[in-house]
C-alpha angles and dihedrals in degrees: 000000000000089000092052090048092054092046090050091049091052091046092049091051092047092048093053091048095045092048089063094055105118093202091058091048090051092048091049090051089051089050091053094049094047092045090052092047092050091043093063099030094047095041094056098089095041097117094047092050097048095240132109121256091244092053094049092047092050089055091052092046092052087071096040091052093059088066106036106035094055088047092053090047092052093046086055099047109032095095099035095115104002089057091055090049094048093048091046091235097116094085088055093049092048091049091065120091091258119114119236089242091053091049093051097044090046092052091047093051091046090055090046091053092054092044091051092052090049093049096044093047093044097049095029092061092048093045091050092049092051091047091052093050103036103022134247123303121184093210092049092048090053091050089050093050092047088050094053095045095048089042090059088049090052090049091050089057092054092044087056089049090050092050092049092052093042089053089050099059132046094214127075093209091053091049092049092049093049091048092050087054092047091049092050091047098048099034105034116011095042093060093044090053090051092049090050088051091052092051094049094044094049098200097325133128094299092056096047102037116012101035097063091049092050091050092053090046091065113077094217094049091043090055093048093044094052094049095044092047089055091049100040097095092058102026110032115207131197139210121025088336087065091061091106092079093063103037115139088217138041117280089237087076087070090057090049089051089056091050090047091052089052095051093046097047095044093047090048090050092050093048090049092048093050090056093046115116113199 
């Protein structure tokens, strides 16, 4: 019980600090605006495509989330440890009767709390607006709920990545630069490289065997794949987003890959923090 109390205290402090981060507030506002834009632009052809407005919007937001949710997560976590080192407050923190594992888990949970609020508020406003205009649909509401829950899981993966990098460098600026590079690599360049491989392979072994595995191996693509696979019967998608129909394995593997990323990154961050000498 004492351990849980200490973790809760750290999480509460981190939540209050993170909620004042102006970059996070700006990114959340952008999330709300883009979600609202996609809600009404994507919901327009709902009737002609045989799917509800909520379902079509969830399909559009599955792609938007890959870009914005990791960005919010990294903005939250990039100075988690590096900021303490740079401000010379880490020795004071470590001098308290709180274990390093409790400090790191508390910080992680505090960031997840802020990220969850940002995601629920951002997508909740858009979902409420679509429901008011186009009406309620149980299937669409389920897709929306699945999108929010898995979006928080995706954010948790990137929070863990941010904590790992922050614990690996003593400078906030260096941590921020490294995480921008990681975001570009995992969210933008990775998909471009896969598309280039598809073009070069032209339907060969890479396309049929290696490509699906590489998609699942990326946390952003795994998130998108799982959500679009669940939506595909009611909201058909095309292009690389339509990969779910030809997967050589169940879409649930994508969700397992996300969970695996979270466990590995959080464990690596904890191991790195335990070895850190202030």
